C-alpha positions in Angstrom: 94.7 110.1 112.5 94.4 112.9 114.9 94.0 116.3 113.1 97.1 117.7 115.0 99.2 114.7 113.9 97.9 115.0 110.3 98.9 118.7 110.2 102.3 118.1 111.7 102.9 115.2 109.2 101.9 117.4 106.3 104.2 120.2 107.6 107.1 117.6 107.7 106.4 116.6 104.1 106.2 120.2 102.9 109.5 120.9 104.7 111.2 118.0 102.9 110.0 119.3 99.6 111.3 122.8 100.4 114.7 121.3 101.1 114.7 120.1 97.5 113.8 123.6 96.2 116.5 125.6 97.9 119.5 123.9 96.1 117.7 124.1 92.8 117.2 127.9 93.2 120.9 128.3 93.6 121.4 126.7 90.2 119.2 129.2 88.3 121.1 131.4 85.9 119.0 134.5 86.8 120.1 136.5 89.8 116.9 138.4 90.1 114.8 135.3 89.9 117.1 133.6 92.4 116.7 136.4 94.9 112.9 136.5 94.6 112.6 132.7 94.8 114.9 132.6 97.9 112.8 135.3 99.6 109.6 133.4 98.8 111.0 130.1 100.0 112.2 131.7 103.2 108.7 133.2 103.7 107.1 129.7 103.1 109.4 128.3 105.7 108.5 131.0 108.2 104.8 130.4 107.7 105.2 126.6 107.9 107.0 127.0 111.3 104.2 129.2 112.5 101.7 126.5 111.8 103.8 123.9 113.5 104.3 126.0 116.6 100.6 126.7 116.9 99.8 123.0 116.6 102.5 122.1 119.2 101.1 124.7 121.6 97.6 123.4 121.1 98.8 119.8 121.8 100.6 120.9 124.9 97.6 122.7 126.2 95.4 119.6 125.5 97.9 117.3 127.2 98.1 119.5 130.3 94.3 119.3 130.8 94.3 115.5 130.9 94.2 113.9 134.3 
């Protein structure tokens, strides 16, 4: 598998797991922990999107150089 595709697939799997974490955080009975966990989950999402954007840009650059 192409490294770019491998990275994008891993990002997809991580995003699916994050979608399971968010609702569970809401069910915690500890407001401070909820707040901290939501902030951390948000930051994870932001960083994951950064990785995806970089790989997509790289792929677009590589595709534009092909003749």
